[in-house]
The first five atom37 places (N, CA, C, CB, O) and aatype in JSON, in Angstrom:
{
  "aatype": [12, 15, 0, 3, 15, 19, 9, 0, 10, 10, 12, 12, 15, 10, 19, 10, 7, 9, 19, 2, 0, 10, 9, 1, 14, 19, 10, 10, 10, 10, 15, 10, 14, 13, 9, 13, 19, 16, 10, 7, 10, 13, 9, 10, 19, 9, 2, 0, 13, 10, 9, 5, 13, 0, 7, 17, 13, 19, 1, 7, 13, 8, 19, 7, 7, 13, 17, 15, 15, 13, 13, 7, 0, 9, 9, 9, 15, 19, 19, 2, 17, 7, 10, 15, 7, 19, 13, 11, 3, 7, 2, 7, 5, 18, 5, 19, 10, 16, 1, 1, 6, 5, 15, 11, 7, 12, 11, 5, 19, 6, 7, 1, 6, 9, 6],
  "atom_mask": [
    [1, 1, 1, 1, 1],
    [1, 1, 1, 1, 1],
    [1, 1, 1, 1, 1],
    [1, 1, 1, 1, 1],
    [1, 1, 1, 1, 1],
    [1, 1, 1, 1, 1],
    [1, 1, 1, 1, 1],
    [1, 1, 1, 1, 1],
    [1, 1, 1, 1, 1],
    [1, 1, 1, 1, 1],
    [1, 1, 1, 1, 1],
    [1, 1, 1, 1, 1],
    [1, 1, 1, 1, 1],
    [1, 1, 1, 1, 1],
    [1, 1, 1, 1, 1],
    [1, 1, 1, 1, 1],
    [1, 1, 1, 0, 1],
    [1, 1, 1, 1, 1],
    [1, 1, 1, 1, 1],
    [1, 1, 1, 1, 1],
    [1, 1, 1, 1, 1],
    [1, 1, 1, 1, 1],
    [1, 1, 1, 1, 1],
    [1, 1, 1, 1, 1],
    [1, 1, 1, 1, 1],
    [1, 1, 1, 1, 1],
    [1, 1, 1, 1, 1],
    [1, 1, 1, 1, 1],
    [1, 1, 1, 1, 1],
    [1, 1, 1, 1, 1],
    [1, 1, 1, 1, 1],
    [1, 1, 1, 1, 1],
    [1, 1, 1, 1, 1],
    [1, 1, 1, 1, 1],
    [1, 1, 1, 1, 1],
    [1, 1, 1, 1, 1],
    [1, 1, 1, 1, 1],
    [1, 1, 1, 1, 1],
    [1, 1, 1, 1, 1],
    [1, 1, 1, 0, 1],
    [1, 1, 1, 1, 1],
    [1, 1, 1, 1, 1],
    [1, 1, 1, 1, 1],
    [1, 1, 1, 1, 1],
    [1, 1, 1, 1, 1],
    [1, 1, 1, 1, 1],
    [1, 1, 1, 1, 1],
    [1, 1, 1, 1, 1],
    [1, 1, 1, 1, 1],
    [1, 1, 1, 1, 1],
    [1, 1, 1, 1, 1],
    [1, 1, 1, 1, 1],
    [1, 1, 1, 1, 1],
    [1, 1, 1, 1, 1],
    [1, 1, 1, 0, 1],
    [1, 1, 1, 1, 1],
    [1, 1, 1, 1, 1],
    [1, 1, 1, 1, 1],
    [1, 1, 1, 1, 1],
    [1, 1, 1, 0, 1],
    [1, 1, 1, 1, 1],
    [1, 1, 1, 1, 1],
    [1, 1, 1, 1, 1],
    [1, 1, 1, 0, 1],
    [1, 1, 1, 0, 1],
    [1, 1, 1, 1, 1],
    [1, 1, 1, 1, 1],
    [1, 1, 1, 1, 1],
    [1, 1, 1, 1, 1],
    [1, 1, 1, 1, 1],
    [1, 1, 1, 1, 1],
    [1, 1, 1, 0, 1],
    [1, 1, 1, 1, 1],
    [1, 1, 1, 1, 1],
    [1, 1, 1, 1, 1],
    [1, 1, 1, 1, 1],
    [1, 1, 1, 1, 1],
    [1, 1, 1, 1, 1],
    [1, 1, 1, 1, 1],
    [1, 1, 1, 1, 1],
    [1, 1, 1, 1, 1],
    [1, 1, 1, 0, 1],
    [1, 1, 1, 1, 1],
    [1, 1, 1, 1, 1],
    [1, 1, 1, 0, 1],
    [1, 1, 1, 1, 1],
    [1, 1, 1, 1, 1],
    [1, 1, 1, 1, 1],
    [1, 1, 1, 1, 1],
    [1, 1, 1, 0, 1],
    [1, 1, 1, 1, 1],
    [1, 1, 1, 0, 1],
    [1, 1, 1, 1, 1],
    [1, 1, 1, 1, 1],
    [1, 1, 1, 1, 1],
    [1, 1, 1, 1, 1],
    [1, 1, 1, 1, 1],
    [1, 1, 1, 1, 1],
    [1, 1, 1, 1, 1],
    [1, 1, 1, 1, 1],
    [1, 1, 1, 1, 1],
    [1, 1, 1, 1, 1],
    [1, 1, 1, 1, 1],
    [1, 1, 1, 1, 1],
    [1, 1, 1, 0, 1],
    [1, 1, 1, 1, 1],
    [1, 1, 1, 1, 1],
    [1, 1, 1, 1, 1],
    [1, 1, 1, 1, 1],
    [1, 1, 1, 1, 1],
    [1, 1, 1, 0, 1],
    [1, 1, 1, 1, 1],
    [1, 1, 1, 1, 1],
    [1, 1, 1, 1, 1],
    [1, 1, 1, 1, 1]
  ],
  "atom_positions": [
    [[244.7, -29.73, 25.73], [242.99, -30.12, 25.42], [242.35, -29.25, 24.62], [242.01, -30.13, 26.69], [242.89, -28.15, 24.7]],
    [[241.23, -29.29, 23.72], [240.21, -28.93, 23.68], [239.35, -29.68, 23.05], [240.24, -27.96, 23.39], [239.39, -30.9, 22.88]],
    [[238.28, -28.65, 22.57], [236.98, -29.37, 22.19], [236.06, -28.71, 21.25], [236.18, -29.63, 23.38], [235.94, -27.48, 21.21]],
    [[235.53, -29.39, 20.61], [234.76, -29.17, 19.02], [233.46, -27.85, 19.53], [233.74, -31.2, 18.27], [233.2, -26.75, 19.03]],
    [[232.86, -28.59, 20.73], [231.16, -28.0, 20.72], [231.0, -28.38, 22.64], [229.62, -29.35, 19.25], [231.83, -28.78, 23.46]],
    [[229.97, -28.14, 22.7], [229.85, -27.81, 24.53], [229.21, -29.66, 24.65], [228.12, -25.94, 25.25], [229.32, -30.36, 25.65]],
    [[228.63, -30.04, 23.45], [228.44, -31.17, 23.68], [229.48, -32.25, 23.72], [227.64, -31.38, 22.99], [229.07, -33.28, 24.25]],
    [[230.74, -32.29, 23.28], [232.08, -32.61, 23.56], [232.21, -32.71, 24.9], [233.01, -31.72, 23.04], [232.51, -33.75, 25.48]],
    [[232.05, -31.85, 25.33], [232.59, -31.28, 26.79], [231.68, -32.06, 27.58], [232.46, -29.52, 27.14], [232.14, -32.88, 28.38]],
    [[230.11, -31.86, 27.43], [229.61, -32.94, 28.63], [230.13, -34.29, 28.29], [227.89, -33.09, 28.79], [230.8, -34.9, 29.12]],
    [[229.87, -34.77, 27.15], [230.22, -36.0, 27.26], [231.9, -36.32, 27.75], [229.83, -36.53, 25.92], [232.29, -37.4, 28.19]],
    [[232.33, -35.7, 27.65], [233.66, -36.12, 28.36], [233.38, -35.99, 29.82], [234.98, -35.17, 27.93], [233.43, -36.89, 30.65]],
    [[233.15, -35.01, 29.98], [232.44, -34.51, 32.08], [231.91, -36.22, 32.22], [230.19, -32.71, 32.34], [232.42, -37.03, 32.99]],
    [[230.77, -36.53, 31.28], [229.87, -37.68, 31.61], [231.19, -39.31, 31.74], [228.42, -37.77, 29.99], [231.38, -39.99, 32.75]],
    [[231.79, -39.45, 30.54], [232.79, -40.34, 30.34], [233.68, -40.43, 31.55], [233.51, -39.99, 29.17], [233.97, -41.43, 32.21]],
    [[234.01, -39.33, 31.7], [235.3, -39.19, 32.92], [234.77, -38.94, 34.04], [236.41, -38.03, 32.77], [235.54, -38.31, 34.76]],
    [[233.56, -39.2, 34.6], [233.14, -39.52, 35.47], [232.59, -40.74, 35.81], [0.0, 0.0, 0.0], [232.39, -40.99, 37.0]],
    [[232.32, -41.5, 34.99], [232.11, -43.24, 34.88], [233.38, -43.43, 34.98], [231.41, -44.05, 33.46], [233.64, -43.56, 36.18]],
    [[234.58, -43.53, 34.17], [235.99, -43.56, 34.47], [236.43, -43.88, 35.6], [236.51, -42.55, 34.29], [236.92, -44.97, 35.88]],
    [[236.22, -42.61, 36.59], [236.89, -41.85, 37.53], [235.85, -43.16, 38.4], [236.73, -39.78, 37.64], [236.74, -43.8, 38.96]],
    [[234.81, -43.69, 38.7], [234.07, -44.42, 39.5], [234.43, -45.98, 39.16], [232.59, -44.02, 39.32], [234.4, -46.78, 40.1]],
    [[234.67, -46.32, 38.22], [235.36, -47.65, 37.91], [236.44, -48.06, 37.99], [235.31, -47.96, 37.0], [236.86, -49.11, 38.48]],
    [[236.97, -47.2, 37.5], [238.98, -47.89, 37.56], [239.61, -47.02, 37.95], [239.96, -48.33, 36.12], [240.82, -47.11, 37.74]],
    [[239.21, -46.09, 38.5], [240.63, -45.08, 39.13], [240.57, -46.11, 40.34], [240.38, -42.91, 39.66], [241.61, -46.73, 40.58]],
    [[239.7, -46.31, 40.94], [239.98, -47.38, 42.33], [241.05, -48.21, 42.17], [238.78, -48.43, 42.68], [242.18, -48.29, 42.66]],
    [[240.33, -48.89, 41.25], [241.36, -50.22, 41.11], [242.85, -50.05, 40.81], [240.89, -51.12, 39.94], [243.72, -50.91, 40.94]],
    [[242.96, -48.93, 40.43], [244.67, -48.19, 40.33], [244.95, -47.52, 40.8], [245.26, -47.64, 39.47], [245.99, -47.03, 40.35]],
    [[244.48, -46.95, 41.86], [244.46, -46.29, 42.92], [245.17, -47.61, 44.23], [242.75, -45.65, 43.07], [246.2, -47.6, 44.92]],
    [[244.01, -48.63, 44.09], [244.7, -50.04, 44.9], [246.11, -50.6, 43.96], [243.28, -51.6, 44.93], [247.15, -51.09, 44.41]],
    [[245.74, -50.33, 42.51], [247.33, -50.94, 42.44], [248.57, -50.57, 42.78], [247.66, -51.13, 41.42], [249.55, -51.26, 43.06]],
    [[248.42, -49.25, 42.73], [249.74, -48.04, 42.78], [249.51, -47.49, 43.91], [249.83, -46.78, 41.62], [249.3, -46.28, 43.98]],
    [[249.5, -48.38, 45.08], [249.44, -47.78, 46.18], [251.02, -47.57, 46.8], [248.48, -48.58, 47.04], [251.34, -46.54, 47.38]],
    [[251.9, -48.65, 46.59], [252.89, -48.08, 46.61], [253.94, -46.61, 45.82], [253.18, -49.01, 46.56], [254.67, -45.72, 46.24]],
    [[253.61, -46.94, 44.95], [254.11, -45.71, 44.66], [253.17, -44.57, 45.2], [254.32, -45.63, 43.19], [253.72, -43.47, 45.18]],
    [[252.17, -44.59, 45.57], [251.73, -42.65, 45.88], [252.03, -42.48, 47.3], [249.76, -42.04, 45.67], [252.01, -41.35, 47.78]],
    [[252.36, -43.72, 48.15], [253.11, -43.55, 49.44], [254.89, -43.31, 49.6], [252.73, -44.84, 50.16], [255.51, -42.86, 50.56]],
    [[255.5, -43.91, 48.0], [256.59, -43.32, 47.81], [256.49, -41.43, 47.45], [257.17, -44.25, 46.67], [257.35, -40.67, 47.9]],
    [[255.64, -41.07, 46.83], [255.77, -39.85, 46.04], [254.5, -38.95, 46.77], [255.61, -40.18, 44.23], [253.48, -38.41, 46.35]],
    [[255.18, -39.11, 48.12], [253.87, -38.85, 48.91], [252.1, -38.2, 48.32], [254.48, -37.79, 49.91], [251.53, -37.32, 48.97]],
    [[251.64, -38.63, 47.41], [250.17, -38.71, 47.42], [250.37, -38.16, 45.72], [0.0, 0.0, 0.0], [249.33, -38.25, 45.07]],
    [[251.67, -37.57, 44.91], [251.48, -36.78, 43.96], [251.93, -37.87, 42.45], [252.44, -35.32, 44.32], [252.32, -37.62, 41.31]],
    [[251.67, -38.91, 43.07], [251.12, -40.25, 42.23], [250.31, -40.14, 41.2], [250.39, -41.15, 42.96], [250.42, -40.1, 39.98]],
    [[249.0, -40.07, 42.46], [247.59, -39.53, 41.98], [247.4, -38.41, 40.87], [246.93, -38.96, 43.16], [246.41, -38.41, 40.13]],
    [[248.51, -37.36, 40.79], [247.87, -36.55, 39.79], [248.54, -37.63, 38.02], [248.61, -34.43, 40.1], [247.86, -37.64, 37.0]],
    [[249.79, -38.31, 38.12], [249.9, -39.4, 36.86], [248.49, -40.41, 36.6], [251.3, -40.52, 37.24], [248.02, -40.85, 35.55]],
    [[248.04, -40.56, 38.06], [246.93, -41.57, 37.56], [245.57, -40.57, 37.23], [246.54, -42.86, 38.91], [244.74, -41.22, 36.59]],
    [[245.25, -39.58, 37.42], [244.41, -38.71, 37.2], [244.64, -38.25, 35.49], [244.62, -37.6, 38.34], [243.68, -38.21, 34.72]],
    [[246.01, -37.93, 35.09], [246.04, -37.86, 33.64], [246.22, -38.68, 32.78], [246.69, -37.24, 33.3], [246.43, -38.41, 31.59]],
    [[246.18, -39.74, 33.24], [246.28, -41.3, 32.23], [244.55, -41.27, 32.23], [247.26, -43.21, 33.23], [244.06, -41.53, 31.13]],
    [[243.61, -40.99, 33.31], [242.15, -41.18, 32.96], [241.62, -40.32, 32.2], [241.35, -41.22, 33.97], [240.62, -40.64, 31.57]],
    [[242.19, -38.92, 32.07], [241.39, -38.51, 31.28], [242.19, -38.53, 30.0], [240.8, -37.31, 31.72], [241.42, -38.41, 29.05]],
    [[243.25, -38.62, 29.68], [243.76, -39.55, 28.05], [243.01, -40.81, 27.95], [245.61, -40.15, 27.97], [243.15, -41.49, 26.93]],
    [[242.4, -41.1, 28.67], [241.78, -42.53, 28.38], [240.82, -42.32, 27.97], [241.56, -43.48, 29.32], [240.52, -42.65, 26.82]],
    [[239.71, -41.47, 29.08], [238.59, -40.88, 28.67], [238.17, -40.5, 27.36], [238.55, -40.0, 29.26], [237.23, -40.86, 26.66]],
    [[239.23, -39.58, 27.17], [239.56, -38.74, 25.66], [239.51, -39.63, 24.29], [0.0, 0.0, 0.0], [239.39, -39.21, 23.14]],
    [[239.67, -41.14, 24.8], [239.94, -41.4, 23.78], [238.18, -41.96, 22.91], [241.24, -42.42, 24.04], [237.67, -42.17, 21.81]],
    [[237.97, -41.97, 24.02], [236.24, -42.46, 23.48], [235.29, -41.4, 23.39], [235.41, -43.53, 24.55], [234.14, -41.75, 23.1]],
    [[235.53, -40.06, 23.6], [234.81, -38.64, 23.29], [235.33, -38.3, 21.72], [235.36, -37.27, 24.53], [236.46, -38.42, 21.25]],
    [[234.33, -37.93, 21.21], [234.65, -37.79, 19.7], [234.66, -36.32, 19.98], [233.5, -38.44, 18.41], [233.83, -35.85, 20.76]],
    [[235.97, -35.22, 19.13], [235.53, -33.91, 19.63], [236.12, -33.01, 20.69], [0.0, 0.0, 0.0], [236.15, -31.81, 20.95]],
    [[236.6, -34.22, 21.19], [237.08, -33.61, 22.68], [238.91, -34.64, 22.72], [235.46, -34.29, 24.44], [239.28, -35.81, 22.68]],
    [[239.4, -33.55, 22.81], [241.31, -33.65, 21.99], [242.27, -33.61, 22.84], [241.91, -32.32, 20.95], [242.41, -32.41, 23.09]],
    [[243.01, -34.19, 23.43], [243.55, -34.71, 24.38], [245.92, -34.22, 23.63], [242.62, -36.82, 24.46], [246.7, -34.78, 22.86]],
    [[245.96, -33.31, 24.27], [247.31, -32.58, 23.53], [248.36, -33.91, 23.46], [0.0, 0.0, 0.0], [248.91, -34.12, 22.38]],
    [[248.7, -34.93, 24.75], [249.66, -35.33, 25.36], [250.02, -35.74, 26.63], [0.0, 0.0, 0.0], [249.25, -35.11, 27.36]],
    [[250.72, -36.4, 27.32], [250.42, -36.0, 28.85], [250.59, -34.95, 29.26], [250.99, -36.57, 29.73], [249.7, -34.52, 29.99]],
    [[251.77, -34.04, 29.0], [251.04, -32.98, 29.78], [250.34, -32.19, 29.66], [251.43, -32.44, 30.19], [250.23, -31.54, 30.7]],
    [[249.78, -31.88, 28.93], [248.6, -31.6, 28.42], [247.18, -32.11, 29.58], [248.65, -32.38, 26.92], [246.39, -31.24, 29.97]],
    [[247.08, -33.14, 29.89], [246.31, -34.24, 30.29], [246.87, -33.97, 32.01], [246.74, -35.91, 29.36], [246.0, -33.93, 32.88]],
    [[248.21, -33.8, 32.35], [248.99, -33.67, 33.68], [248.18, -32.26, 34.23], [250.92, -33.48, 33.43], [247.57, -32.3, 35.29]],
    [[248.24, -31.11, 33.44], [248.24, -29.29, 34.1], [246.51, -29.28, 33.69], [249.62, -27.61, 32.86], [245.95, -28.19, 33.78]],
    [[245.76, -30.39, 33.27], [244.38, -30.36, 33.29], [243.96, -31.24, 34.24], [0.0, 0.0, 0.0], [242.79, -31.12, 34.61]],
    [[244.79, -32.34, 34.86], [244.39, -32.63, 36.08], [244.73, -32.36, 37.49], [244.42, -33.51, 36.01], [244.18, -32.62, 38.56]],
    [[246.01, -31.62, 37.09], [246.11, -30.51, 38.51], [244.92, -29.62, 38.47], [247.57, -29.38, 38.51], [244.25, -29.73, 39.5]],
    [[244.48, -28.85, 37.7], [243.24, -28.08, 37.15], [241.9, -28.73, 37.84], [243.17, -28.2, 35.4], [241.05, -28.0, 38.35]],
    [[241.76, -30.09, 37.82], [240.55, -30.37, 37.88], [241.16, -31.3, 39.81], [239.81, -31.42, 36.11], [240.45, -32.11, 40.41]],
    [[241.86, -31.07, 40.06], [242.09, -31.05, 41.72], [242.29, -30.23, 42.16], [242.9, -31.61, 42.31], [242.65, -30.57, 43.29]],
    [[242.34, -28.96, 42.07], [242.36, -28.28, 42.68], [241.15, -27.6, 42.62], [243.29, -27.83, 42.58], [240.8, -26.97, 43.62]],
    [[240.11, -27.61, 41.15], [238.95, -26.84, 41.24], [237.9, -27.84, 42.79], [238.1, -26.85, 39.3], [237.11, -27.41, 43.63]],
    [[238.49, -29.32, 42.51], [237.77, -30.03, 43.27], [237.59, -29.85, 44.64], [238.1, -31.02, 43.1], [236.57, -29.89, 45.32]],
    [[238.94, -29.6, 44.98], [239.64, -28.92, 46.26], [238.64, -27.95, 46.69], [241.13, -28.13, 45.98], [237.68, -28.21, 47.4]],
    [[238.87, -27.04, 46.3], [238.65, -25.74, 46.44], [236.15, -26.19, 46.67], [0.0, 0.0, 0.0], [235.53, -25.73, 47.62]],
    [[235.58, -26.91, 45.75], [234.43, -27.18, 46.25], [234.29, -27.73, 47.43], [233.88, -27.79, 45.56], [233.66, -27.33, 48.42]],
    [[235.0, -28.82, 47.23], [234.57, -29.32, 48.76], [235.25, -28.49, 49.85], [235.01, -30.95, 49.04], [234.62, -28.85, 50.85]],
    [[235.84, -27.91, 50.12], [235.91, -26.54, 51.18], [234.73, -25.83, 51.21], [0.0, 0.0, 0.0], [234.37, -25.14, 52.17]],
    [[234.2, -25.96, 50.3], [233.01, -25.3, 50.04], [231.86, -26.01, 50.89], [232.73, -25.29, 48.5], [231.45, -25.61, 51.97]],
    [[231.44, -27.05, 50.26], [229.92, -27.81, 50.68], [230.47, -29.28, 51.73], [228.88, -28.52, 48.79], [229.83, -30.32, 51.82]],
    [[231.6, -29.04, 52.34], [231.76, -29.73, 53.58], [232.08, -29.56, 55.01], [232.37, -30.31, 53.38], [233.17, -28.98, 54.96]],
    [[231.91, -29.65, 55.73], [231.44, -29.44, 57.23], [232.96, -29.76, 57.57], [230.02, -30.57, 57.99], [233.63, -30.38, 56.74]],
    [[233.54, -29.33, 58.8], [234.3, -30.41, 59.55], [234.59, -31.45, 59.78], [0.0, 0.0, 0.0], [235.75, -31.88, 59.87]],
    [[233.34, -32.2, 59.95], [233.54, -33.66, 59.49], [233.52, -33.95, 58.75], [233.12, -34.43, 59.67], [233.15, -35.12, 58.63]],
    [[233.96, -33.05, 57.34], [233.78, -34.28, 56.31], [232.79, -34.65, 55.42], [0.0, 0.0, 0.0], [232.76, -35.33, 54.39]],
    [[231.64, -33.76, 56.4], [229.89, -34.55, 55.8], [229.63, -33.28, 54.52], [228.0, -34.48, 57.57], [230.07, -32.2, 54.94]],
    [[229.18, -33.19, 53.42], [228.79, -32.32, 52.66], [227.42, -31.67, 53.07], [228.81, -32.87, 51.47], [226.54, -32.44, 53.46]],
    [[227.16, -30.27, 53.0], [226.31, -29.47, 53.9], [225.14, -29.11, 52.83], [227.13, -28.07, 54.62], [225.52, -29.24, 51.67]],
    [[223.94, -28.73, 52.99], [222.95, -27.77, 51.77], [223.22, -26.66, 52.67], [220.95, -28.16, 51.38], [223.3, -26.36, 53.86]],
    [[223.36, -26.05, 51.1], [223.14, -24.69, 51.17], [221.74, -23.91, 51.57], [223.49, -24.35, 49.97], [220.99, -24.1, 50.62]],
    [[221.36, -23.46, 52.13], [220.08, -22.75, 52.16], [220.27, -21.32, 52.96], [218.94, -23.71, 52.88], [221.13, -20.83, 53.69]],
    [[218.79, -20.89, 52.34], [218.92, -19.15, 53.07], [217.82, -18.89, 54.23], [218.53, -17.74, 51.72], [216.71, -19.35, 54.51]],
    [[218.54, -18.1, 54.66], [217.38, -17.9, 56.15], [215.82, -17.26, 55.84], [218.16, -16.58, 57.42], [214.98, -17.34, 56.73]],
    [[215.64, -16.93, 55.16], [214.22, -16.43, 54.86], [213.18, -18.48, 55.05], [214.29, -15.38, 52.58], [213.81, -19.49, 54.72]],
    [[211.99, -18.56, 55.48], [211.58, -19.88, 54.89], [210.2, -19.52, 54.97], [212.03, -21.33, 55.66], [209.7, -18.83, 55.86]],
    [[209.44, -20.17, 53.71], [209.01, -19.77, 53.19], [207.14, -20.54, 53.78], [209.88, -19.84, 51.94], [207.03, -21.07, 54.88]],
    [[206.46, -20.47, 53.22], [205.29, -21.25, 53.88], [205.18, -22.41, 53.0], [203.83, -20.43, 53.99], [205.01, -22.46, 51.78]],
    [[205.36, -23.56, 54.12], [204.72, -24.79, 53.76], [206.45, -25.62, 53.35], [0.0, 0.0, 0.0], [206.73, -26.77, 53.0]],
    [[207.31, -24.36, 53.61], [208.74, -25.05, 53.19], [209.03, -26.18, 54.19], [210.08, -23.92, 53.22], [208.4, -26.14, 55.25]],
    [[209.92, -27.17, 54.0], [210.07, -27.85, 55.73], [211.65, -27.13, 55.6], [209.98, -30.24, 56.08], [212.11, -27.15, 54.46]],
    [[212.52, -26.49, 56.67], [213.1, -26.69, 57.4], [214.58, -27.45, 56.92], [212.25, -27.18, 58.17], [214.78, -28.53, 57.47]],
    [[215.5, -27.05, 56.08], [216.73, -27.74, 56.48], [217.8, -27.56, 56.63], [216.96, -28.36, 56.08], [218.46, -26.89, 55.83]],
    [[218.45, -28.28, 58.02], [219.82, -27.86, 58.27], [220.73, -27.53, 57.17], [220.43, -28.82, 58.96], [220.38, -27.71, 56.0]],
    [[222.16, -26.94, 57.58], [223.2, -26.42, 56.68], [223.5, -25.31, 56.84], [0.0, 0.0, 0.0], [222.95, -24.77, 57.8]],
    [[224.28, -24.64, 56.17], [225.15, -23.55, 55.9], [224.02, -22.5, 55.23], [226.5, -24.02, 54.87], [223.32, -22.68, 54.23]],
    [[224.09, -21.48, 56.02], [223.03, -20.3, 55.32], [224.2, -19.27, 54.14], [222.18, -18.97, 57.02], [225.43, -19.16, 54.05]],
    [[222.93, -18.63, 53.35], [223.76, -18.0, 52.59], [222.9, -16.39, 52.55], [224.0, -18.92, 51.09], [221.73, -16.08, 52.3]],
    [[224.07, -15.65, 52.91], [223.34, -14.24, 53.21], [222.97, -13.65, 52.5], [223.83, -13.39, 53.71], [222.43, -12.59, 52.8]]
  ]
}
Protein backbone atom coordinates (compact mmCIF):
# COMPACT_ATOMS: atom_id res chain seq x y z
CA UNK A 1 0.00 0.00 0.00
CA UNK A 2 1.18 3.51 -0.71
CA UNK A 3 -0.19 7.03 -0.68
CA UNK A 4 0.71 10.02 -2.82
CA UNK A 5 -0.08 12.60 -0.15
CA UNK A 6 -1.22 13.15 3.40
CA UNK A 7 -4.62 14.19 2.07
CA UNK A 8 -4.95 10.77 0.41
CA UNK A 9 -4.21 9.12 3.77
CA UNK A 10 -6.80 11.26 5.52
CA UNK A 11 -9.37 10.53 2.82
CA UNK A 12 -8.59 6.81 3.06
CA UNK A 13 -9.12 6.86 6.82
CA UNK A 14 -12.44 8.66 6.37
CA UNK A 15 -13.66 6.30 3.63
CA UNK A 16 -12.46 3.24 5.55
CA UNK A 17 -14.31 4.45 8.64
CA UNK A 18 -17.53 4.89 6.65
CA UNK A 19 -17.12 1.49 4.95
CA UNK A 20 -16.44 -0.17 8.33
CA UNK A 21 -19.54 1.45 9.82
CA UNK A 22 -21.92 0.59 6.96
CA UNK A 23 -20.70 -2.51 5.14
CA UNK A 24 -18.63 -4.44 7.71
CA UNK A 25 -21.55 -5.44 9.99
CA UNK A 26 -23.43 -6.91 7.03
CA UNK A 27 -20.36 -8.85 5.85
CA UNK A 28 -19.69 -10.14 9.37
CA UNK A 29 -23.26 -11.35 9.68
CA UNK A 30 -23.23 -13.06 6.27
CA UNK A 31 -19.88 -14.74 6.88
CA UNK A 32 -20.61 -15.88 10.44
CA UNK A 33 -20.18 -19.62 9.63
CA UNK A 34 -16.72 -18.97 8.15
CA UNK A 35 -15.77 -16.88 11.17
CA UNK A 36 -16.75 -19.71 13.53
CA UNK A 37 -14.91 -22.38 11.51
CA UNK A 38 -11.71 -20.32 11.28
CA UNK A 39 -11.95 -19.19 14.93
CA UNK A 40 -12.22 -15.54 13.92
CA UNK A 41 -9.34 -15.41 11.43
CA UNK A 42 -11.75 -14.86 8.56
CA UNK A 43 -12.36 -11.38 9.99
CA UNK A 44 -8.86 -10.48 8.71
CA UNK A 45 -9.94 -11.50 5.21
CA UNK A 46 -13.04 -9.30 5.51
CA UNK A 47 -10.92 -6.39 6.74
CA UNK A 48 -8.48 -6.90 3.84
CA UNK A 49 -11.39 -6.83 1.39
CA UNK A 50 -12.72 -3.63 2.98
CA UNK A 51 -9.30 -1.97 2.69
CA UNK A 52 -9.18 -2.85 -1.01
CA UNK A 53 -12.77 -1.70 -1.47
CA UNK A 54 -12.11 1.64 0.23
CA UNK A 55 -8.88 2.02 -1.76
CA UNK A 56 -10.85 1.94 -5.02
CA UNK A 57 -12.64 5.15 -4.03
CA UNK A 58 -9.64 7.21 -2.91
CA UNK A 59 -7.42 8.72 -5.57
CA UNK A 60 -3.80 8.78 -4.54
CA UNK A 61 -4.04 5.68 -2.33
CA UNK A 62 -2.80 2.48 -3.95
CA UNK A 63 -3.34 -1.06 -2.67
CA UNK A 64 -0.88 -3.51 -4.22
CA UNK A 65 -3.05 -6.60 -3.93
CA UNK A 66 -4.71 -8.96 -1.51
CA UNK A 67 -1.62 -9.73 0.57
CA UNK A 68 -0.78 -6.07 0.92
CA UNK A 69 -4.26 -5.32 2.22
CA UNK A 70 -4.17 -8.47 4.39
CA UNK A 71 -0.99 -7.34 6.18
CA UNK A 72 -2.48 -3.86 6.45
CA UNK A 73 -5.52 -5.41 8.13
CA UNK A 74 -3.22 -7.19 10.60
CA UNK A 75 -1.46 -3.91 11.43
CA UNK A 76 -4.78 -2.09 11.87
CA UNK A 77 -6.05 -4.89 14.14
CA UNK A 78 -2.94 -4.83 16.33
CA UNK A 79 -3.07 -1.02 16.68
CA UNK A 80 -6.81 -1.17 17.45
CA UNK A 81 -6.20 -3.87 20.08
CA UNK A 82 -3.43 -1.82 21.69
CA UNK A 83 -5.48 1.36 21.80
CA UNK A 84 -8.47 -0.51 23.23
CA UNK A 85 -6.22 -1.79 26.01
CA UNK A 86 -5.25 1.78 26.89
CA UNK A 87 -8.67 3.41 26.73
CA UNK A 88 -11.01 0.64 27.96
CA UNK A 89 -11.46 -0.44 31.56
CA UNK A 90 -12.24 -3.93 32.84
CA UNK A 91 -15.94 -3.56 32.03
CA UNK A 92 -15.28 -2.80 28.35
CA UNK A 93 -16.25 0.86 28.65
CA UNK A 94 -14.05 3.68 27.38
CA UNK A 95 -12.41 5.86 30.02
CA UNK A 96 -11.32 9.48 29.79
CA UNK A 97 -7.67 10.19 30.57
CA UNK A 98 -7.32 13.00 33.10
CA UNK A 99 -4.54 14.78 34.99
CA UNK A 100 -4.21 14.85 38.78
CA UNK A 101 -4.15 18.63 39.11
CA UNK A 102 -7.50 20.32 39.08
CA UNK A 103 -7.69 23.89 37.84
CA UNK A 104 -10.15 26.46 39.17
CA UNK A 105 -13.47 26.34 37.47
CA UNK A 106 -12.79 22.91 35.96
CA UNK A 107 -15.28 20.13 36.52
CA UNK A 108 -13.75 16.88 37.83
CA UNK A 109 -13.97 13.96 35.46
CA UNK A 110 -13.72 10.33 36.48
CA UNK A 111 -11.25 8.19 34.57
CA UNK A 112 -7.67 7.02 34.49
CA UNK A 113 -4.97 9.36 35.73
CA UNK A 114 -1.89 10.41 33.81
CA UNK A 115 1.31 10.77 35.82
